[in-house]
MARPAVO-22322 format. One record per atom (N, C-alpha, C, O): residue number from 1; residue in three letters; x, y, z. Coordinates in Angstrom, 1 decimal. Atoms other than C-alpha are relative to their C-alpha. Layout:
REM MARPAVO-22322
REC   resi   resn       xx       yy       zz
REC    NUM    ALA        X        Y        Z
...
***
This chain:
REM MARPAVO-22322
REC   resi   resn       xx       yy       zz
REC      1    MET      0.8     -1.2     -0.2
REC      1    MET    109.2     84.9     78.4
REC      1    MET      0.2      0.5      1.2
REC      1    MET      0.2     -0.1      2.3
REC      2    ALA      0.0     -0.9     -0.5
REC      2    ALA    109.5     88.0     80.1
REC      2    ALA     -0.9      0.1      1.3
REC      2    ALA     -1.9      0.5      0.8
REC      3    ASN      1.0      0.0     -1.1
REC      3    ASN    107.6     88.1     83.8
REC      3    ASN     -0.4      1.5      0.2
REC      3    ASN      0.0      2.5     -0.2
REC      4    SER      0.4     -1.6     -0.1
REC      4    SER    106.1     91.0     84.6
REC      4    SER      0.9      1.5      1.0
REC      4    SER      0.8      2.8      0.9
REC      5    ALA     -1.0     -0.6     -0.3
REC      5    ALA    108.9     91.9     86.9
REC      5    ALA      1.4      0.7     -0.6
REC      5    ALA      2.0      1.7     -0.2
REC      6    SER     -0.8     -0.2      0.7
REC      6    SER    111.2     91.9     84.6
REC      6    SER     -0.4      1.1     -1.3
REC      6    SER      0.4      1.8     -2.0
REC      7    LYS      0.7     -1.1      0.9
REC      7    LYS    108.9     94.0     82.3
REC      7    LYS      0.1      1.6      0.8
REC      7    LYS      0.3      2.7      0.2
REC      8    ALA      0.3     -1.3     -0.4
REC      8    ALA    108.6     96.7     84.8
REC      8    ALA      1.6      0.5      0.3
REC      8    ALA      1.5      1.5      0.9
REC      9    ARG     -1.1     -0.4     -0.4
REC      9    ARG    112.6     97.3     85.3
REC      9    ARG      0.4      0.3     -1.3
REC      9    ARG      1.6      0.7     -1.3
REC     10    ASN     -0.3     -0.4      1.4
REC     10    ASN    112.7     98.0     81.1
REC     10    ASN     -0.3      1.4     -0.2
REC     10    ASN     -1.3      2.0     -0.4
REC     11    THR      0.0     -1.6      0.1
REC     11    THR    113.8    101.4     81.1
REC     11    THR      0.6      0.7     -1.5
REC     11    THR      0.9      1.8     -1.6
REC     12    SER      0.1     -0.3      1.0
REC     12    SER    114.3    101.6     77.7
REC     12    SER     -1.0     -0.4     -1.2
REC     12    SER     -1.2     -1.5     -1.5
REC     13    GLY      1.1      0.8      0.7
REC     13    GLY    111.7    101.6     75.0
REC     13    GLY     -1.7      0.1      0.8
REC     13    GLY     -2.1      0.9      1.7
REC     14    SER      1.3     -0.2     -1.0
REC     14    SER    108.1    101.2     76.4
REC     14    SER     -0.4     -1.7      0.1
REC     14    SER      0.0     -2.7     -0.5
REC     15    VAL      0.7      1.3     -0.9
REC     15    VAL    106.2     98.4     78.4
REC     15    VAL     -1.5      0.2     -0.4
REC     15    VAL     -2.1      1.3     -0.4
REC     16    ASN      1.6      0.3      0.0
REC     16    ASN    102.5     97.1     77.5
REC     16    ASN     -0.5     -0.5      1.1
REC     16    ASN      0.0     -1.6      1.6
REC     17    ILE      0.8      0.2     -1.5
REC     17    ILE    100.1     97.1     80.7
REC     17    ILE     -1.2     -0.7     -0.3
REC     17    ILE     -1.8      0.1     -1.0
REC     18    ASP      1.2      0.2      0.2
REC     18    ASP     97.1     95.1     80.3
REC     18    ASP     -0.8      0.0      1.2
REC     18    ASP     -0.4     -0.4      2.3
REC     19    LEU      1.0     -0.4     -1.1
REC     19    LEU     94.2     95.9     82.3
REC     19    LEU     -1.7     -0.6      0.0
REC     19    LEU     -2.5      0.0     -0.6
REC     20    ARG      1.3      0.4      0.2
REC     20    ARG     91.0     93.9     82.7
REC     20    ARG     -1.0      0.9      1.3
REC     20    ARG     -0.6      0.9      2.5
REC     21    LEU      0.5     -0.4     -0.9
REC     21    LEU     88.2     96.0     84.5
REC     21    LEU     -1.5      0.1     -0.2
REC     21    LEU     -1.8      0.3     -1.4
REC     22    PRO      1.9      0.0      0.3
REC     22    PRO     84.1     96.1     84.7
REC     22    PRO     -0.2      1.3     -0.6
REC     22    PRO      0.3      2.4     -0.2
REC     23    LYS      0.6     -0.7      1.0
REC     23    LYS     82.7     98.0     82.1
REC     23    LYS     -0.5      1.4      0.5
REC     23    LYS     -0.2      2.5      0.0
REC     24    SER      0.5     -1.5     -0.9
REC     24    SER     81.0    100.6     84.6
REC     24    SER      1.3      0.7      0.3
REC     24    SER      1.3      2.0      0.1
REC     25    LEU     -1.1     -0.9      0.0
REC     25    LEU     84.5    101.6     85.4
REC     25    LEU      0.8      0.6     -1.1
REC     25    LEU      1.3      1.7     -1.3
REC     26    HIS     -0.7     -0.7      1.2
REC     26    HIS     86.0    101.9     82.3
REC     26    HIS     -1.0      1.1     -0.5
REC     26    HIS     -0.3      2.1     -1.0
REC     27    LEU      0.8     -0.9      0.4
REC     27    LEU     82.8    104.2     81.4
REC     27    LEU      0.3      1.2      0.9
REC     27    LEU      0.4      2.3      0.3
REC     28    GLU     -0.5     -1.0     -1.3
REC     28    GLU     83.8    106.3     84.7
REC     28    GLU      1.0      0.6     -0.5
REC     28    GLU      1.0      1.8     -0.7
REC     29    LEU     -1.4     -0.6      0.4
REC     29    LEU     87.4    106.5     83.4
REC     29    LEU     -0.3      0.9     -1.4
REC     29    LEU     -0.2      2.1     -1.4
REC     30    LEU      0.2     -0.7      1.3
REC     30    LEU     86.5    107.2     79.5
REC     30    LEU     -1.1      1.2      0.4
REC     30    LEU     -0.9      2.1     -0.4
REC     31    THR      0.9     -1.4     -0.5
REC     31    THR     83.9    110.0     81.0
REC     31    THR      1.0      1.2      0.6
REC     31    THR      0.9      2.4      0.3
REC     32    ALA     -1.1     -0.6     -0.9
REC     32    ALA     86.8    111.3     83.1
REC     32    ALA      1.0      0.4     -0.9
REC     32    ALA      1.4      1.5     -0.8
REC     33    SER     -1.1     -0.4      1.0
REC     33    SER     89.4    111.4     80.4
REC     33    SER     -0.6      0.9     -1.1
REC     33    SER      0.2      1.7     -1.6
REC     34    SER      0.2     -0.6      0.9
REC     34    SER     87.3    112.9     77.9
REC     34    SER     -0.6      1.1      0.5
REC     34    SER     -1.0      1.7     -0.5
REC     35    MET      0.0     -1.4     -0.9
REC     35    MET     86.5    116.0     80.4
REC     35    MET      0.7      0.3     -0.1
REC     35    MET      0.7      1.4     -0.5
REC     36    ASN     -0.8     -0.4      0.1
REC     36    ASN     89.7    116.0     80.4
REC     36    ASN      1.0      0.5     -1.0
REC     36    ASN      2.0      1.1     -0.7
REC     37    GLY     -0.3      0.1      1.1
REC     37    GLY     90.6    116.0     76.8
REC     37    GLY      1.6     -0.8     -0.1
REC     37    GLY      2.7     -0.6     -0.6
REC     38    VAL     -1.4      1.1      0.4
REC     38    VAL     93.0    113.0     76.9
REC     38    VAL     -0.8     -1.1     -0.1
REC     38    VAL     -2.0     -1.1      0.3
REC     39    THR      0.2      1.2     -0.1
REC     39    THR     92.9    109.4     76.3
REC     39    THR     -0.6     -0.6      1.3
REC     39    THR     -0.7      0.0      2.4
REC     40    VAL      0.4      0.7     -1.4
REC     40    VAL     91.5    106.8     78.9
REC     40    VAL      1.8     -0.4      0.4
REC     40    VAL      2.3      0.0      1.4
REC     41    GLU     -1.6      0.3     -0.1
REC     41    GLU     95.5    105.5     78.6
REC     41    GLU      0.9      1.1      0.5
REC     41    GLU      1.8      0.8      1.3
REC     42    GLN     -0.5     -1.5     -0.3
REC     42    GLN     96.6    109.1     79.1
REC     42    GLN     -0.4      0.1      1.5
REC     42    GLN      0.4      0.1      2.5
REC     43    PHE      0.8     -0.1     -1.6
REC     43    PHE     94.5    109.4     82.4
REC     43    PHE      0.4     -0.6      1.1
REC     43    PHE      0.6     -0.1      2.2
REC     44    ILE     -0.8      0.9     -0.9
REC     44    ILE     95.8    106.1     83.8
REC     44    ILE      0.6      0.2      0.2
REC     44    ILE      0.7      0.4      1.5
REC     45    LEU     -1.2     -0.3      0.0
REC     45    LEU     98.8    106.9     83.2
REC     45    LEU      0.4      1.3      0.7
REC     45    LEU      1.5      1.3      1.4
REC     46    SER     -0.2     -1.5     -0.8
REC     46    SER     98.8    110.4     84.7
REC     46    SER     -0.1     -0.1      1.4
REC     46    SER      0.7      0.3      2.3
REC     47    ALA      0.2      0.4     -1.7
REC     47    ALA     97.0    108.9     87.9
REC     47    ALA      0.8     -0.8      0.5
REC     47    ALA      1.0     -0.8      1.7
REC     48    ALA     -1.1      1.0     -0.9
REC     48    ALA     99.4    106.2     88.4
REC     48    ALA      1.0      0.6      0.2
REC     48    ALA      1.6      0.4      1.2
REC     49    TYR     -1.6      0.0     -0.1
REC     49    TYR    102.5    107.8     87.7
REC     49    TYR     -0.3      1.5      1.3
REC     49    TYR      0.8      2.0      1.6
REC     50    LYS     -0.4     -1.0     -0.8
REC     50    LYS    101.5    110.8     90.2
REC     50    LYS     -0.4     -1.1      1.1
REC     50    LYS      0.3     -0.6      2.0
REC     51    ALA      0.2      0.8     -0.8
REC     51    ALA    100.3    107.8     92.8
REC     51    ALA      1.4     -0.4      0.4
REC     51    ALA      1.8     -0.5      1.6
REC     52    ALA     -1.0      0.9     -0.4
REC     52    ALA    103.4    106.1     92.5
REC     52    ALA      1.3      1.1      0.5
REC     52    ALA      2.2      0.7      1.2
REC     53    LEU     -0.7     -0.5     -0.7
REC     53    LEU    105.3    109.3     93.0
REC     53    LEU     -0.2      0.7      1.6
REC     53    LEU      0.6      1.3      2.3
REC     54    LYS      0.8     -0.3     -1.3
REC     54    LYS    103.3    110.1     96.1
REC     54    LYS      0.8     -1.1      1.1
REC     54    LYS      1.5     -0.7      2.0
REC     55    ILE     -0.6      1.2     -0.7
REC     55    ILE    104.6    106.8     97.7
REC     55    ILE      1.8     -0.1     -0.2
REC     55    ILE      2.5     -0.5      0.7
REC     56    THR     -1.6      0.0      0.4
REC     56    THR    108.4    107.0     96.1
REC     56    THR      0.4      1.2      1.1
REC     56    THR      1.3      0.9      1.9
REC     57    GLU     -0.5     -1.5     -0.5
REC     57    GLU    108.7    110.8     97.8
REC     57    GLU     -0.4     -0.4      1.7
REC     57    GLU      0.1      0.1      2.7
REC     58    ARG      0.5     -0.5     -1.8
REC     58    ARG    106.8    109.9    101.2
REC     58    ARG      1.2     -1.3      0.6
REC     58    ARG      1.7     -1.2      1.7
REC     59    ASP     -1.3      0.9     -0.7
REC     59    ASP    109.6    106.5    101.4
REC     59    ASP      0.9      0.6      0.3
REC     59    ASP      1.5      0.6      1.4
REC     60    ASP     -1.5     -0.6     -0.1
REC     60    ASP    112.4    108.5    100.7
REC     60    ASP      0.2      1.0      1.3
REC     60    ASP      1.3      1.2      1.9
REC     61    ALA     -0.2     -0.6     -1.0
REC     61    ALA    111.5    110.8    103.2
REC     61    ALA      0.0     -0.6      1.5
REC     61    ALA     -0.5     -1.6      1.8
REC     62    VAL     -0.3      0.2     -1.2
REC     62    VAL    112.9    111.1    106.8
REC     62    VAL     -1.2      0.6      1.3
REC     62    VAL     -1.4      1.7      1.7
REC     63    LEU      1.1     -0.6     -1.2
REC     63    LEU    110.1    111.3    109.7
REC     63    LEU      0.7     -0.1      1.2
REC     63    LEU      1.2     -1.2      1.5
REC     64    LEU     -0.3      0.2     -1.1
REC     64    LEU    111.3    112.1    112.8
REC     64    LEU     -0.8      0.4      1.6
REC     64    LEU     -1.6      1.4      1.6
REC     65    ASP      1.2     -0.3     -1.1
REC     65    ASP    109.4    112.3    116.3
REC     65    ASP      1.0      1.3      0.8
REC     65    ASP      2.1      1.7      0.5
REC     66    GLN     -0.1     -1.4     -0.7
REC     66    GLN    109.7    115.4    118.6
REC     66    GLN      1.7     -0.1      0.4
REC     66    GLN      2.5      0.7      0.0
REC     67    GLU     -1.3      0.3     -0.9
REC     67    GLU    112.8    113.9    120.7
REC     67    GLU      1.0      0.2     -1.1
REC     67    GLU      1.6      1.3     -1.2
REC     68    ALA     -0.7      0.2      1.0
REC     68    ALA    114.6    112.9    117.7
REC     68    ALA      0.4      1.7     -0.8
REC     68    ALA      1.5      2.1     -1.0
REC     69    TRP     -0.2     -1.2      0.9
REC     69    TRP    114.1    116.3    115.8
REC     69    TRP      1.2      0.9      1.2
REC     69    TRP      2.4      1.3      0.9
REC     70    ASP     -0.6     -0.6     -0.6
REC     70    ASP    115.3    118.0    119.0
REC     70    ASP      1.4     -0.3      0.5
REC     70    ASP      2.0      0.4      1.3
REC     71    VAL     -1.8      1.0     -0.2
REC     71    VAL    118.8    115.8    119.3
REC     71    VAL      0.2      1.0     -1.2
REC     71    VAL      0.7      2.1     -1.0
REC     72    LEU     -0.6     -0.3      1.4
REC     72    LEU    119.2    116.6    115.5
REC     72    LEU      0.3      1.5      0.1
REC     72    LEU      1.2      2.0     -0.5
REC     73    ASN      0.3     -1.6      0.1
REC     73    ASN    118.4    120.4    116.1
REC     73    ASN      1.4      0.1      1.1
REC     73    ASN      2.4      0.4      0.5
REC     74    GLU     -0.9     -0.2     -1.2
REC     74    GLU    120.9    120.5    119.2
REC     74    GLU      1.6     -0.3     -0.5
REC     74    GLU      2.6      0.5     -0.2
REC     75    VAL     -1.3      0.5      1.0
REC     75    VAL    123.8    118.7    117.1
REC     75    VAL      0.6      1.0     -1.0
REC     75    VAL      1.7      1.5     -1.2
REC     76    MET     -0.5     -1.2      1.1
REC     76    MET    123.5    120.9    114.4
REC     76    MET      0.0      1.3      0.2
REC     76    MET      0.5      1.9     -0.7
REC     77    GLN      0.0     -1.2     -0.4
REC     77    GLN    123.1    124.3    116.4
REC     77    GLN      1.5     -0.3      0.8
REC     77    GLN      2.3      0.7      0.8
REC     78    ASN     -1.4     -0.1     -0.9
REC     78    ASN    126.4    123.2    118.6
REC     78    ASN      0.6     -1.5     -0.1
REC     78    ASN      0.7     -2.3      0.8
REC     79    PRO     -0.9      1.1      0.1
REC     79    PRO    128.4    120.5    116.9
REC     79    PRO      0.9     -0.3      0.9
REC     79    PRO      1.2      0.5      1.8
REC     80    PRO     -0.9      0.4     -0.9
REC     80    PRO    131.0    118.2    118.8
REC     80    PRO      1.4      0.7     -0.6
REC     80    PRO      1.6      1.2     -1.7
REC     81    GLU     -1.5     -0.2      0.4
REC     81    GLU    134.5    118.9    118.5
REC     81    GLU      0.6     -1.1     -0.8
REC     81    GLU      0.8     -2.1     -0.3
REC     82    PRO     -0.3      1.0      0.7
REC     82    PRO    135.9    117.0    115.5
REC     82    PRO      1.1     -1.0      1.0
REC     82    PRO      1.9     -0.7      1.8
REC     83    SER     -1.3      1.7     -1.3
REC     83    SER    137.9    113.2    117.3
REC     83    SER      1.3      0.5     -1.1
REC     83    SER      1.3      1.2     -2.1
REC     84    SER     -1.5     -0.2      1.0
REC     84    SER    141.6    113.3    115.9
REC     84    SER     -0.1     -0.6     -1.0
REC     84    SER      0.4     -0.2     -2.0
REC     85    LEU     -0.4      0.7      1.2
REC     85    LEU    141.0    110.7    113.6
REC     85    LEU     -1.0      0.9     -0.9
REC     85    LEU     -0.5      1.1     -2.0
REC     86    LEU      0.8     -1.2      1.0
REC     86    LEU    138.3    113.1    111.8
REC     86    LEU      1.2      1.1     -0.3
REC     86    LEU      1.1      1.5     -1.4
REC     87    GLN     -0.8     -1.0      0.2
REC     87    GLN    141.2    115.6    112.0
REC     87    GLN      1.2     -0.6     -1.4
REC     87    GLN      1.4     -0.2     -2.5
REC     88    LYS     -1.0      0.8      1.0
REC     88    LYS    143.8    113.2    110.5
REC     88    LYS     -0.5     -0.1     -1.1
REC     88    LYS      0.1      0.2     -2.1
REC     89    LEU      0.7      0.5      1.3
REC     89    LEU    141.0    111.9    107.8
REC     89    LEU      0.1      1.7     -0.9
REC     89    LEU      0.3      1.9     -2.1
REC     90    MET      0.3     -1.0      1.0
REC     90    MET    140.5    115.5    106.8
REC     90    MET      1.4      1.2     -0.2
REC     90    MET      1.3      2.4     -0.5
REC     91    ARG     -1.1     -0.5      0.2
REC     91    ARG    144.2    116.5    106.6
REC     91    ARG      0.8     -0.7     -1.1
REC     91    ARG      1.8     -0.4     -1.7
REC     92    SER     -1.0      0.9      1.0
REC     92    SER    145.2    113.6    104.3
REC     92    SER     -1.2      0.4     -1.5
REC     92    SER     -0.9      0.0     -2.6
***
């Protein structure tokens, strides 16, 4: 029997996810989804996907403090001369 971690890695086909939630939350989701003209499943999937993208994009970003940013800018504006090893590598 496959566990939920292996199901999450399944990129071919589709995966079912079962949710248990209070009736009041289901009613709220049902109301919001119908106001948007989509099913509850589409509404939940859209919200979950947007949240997942936000998290993964945030984790993919590199954040620098001011000092690191200044060092990076300086190196980009005034790059050091290539070392002999780098010059040799570029010739081969």
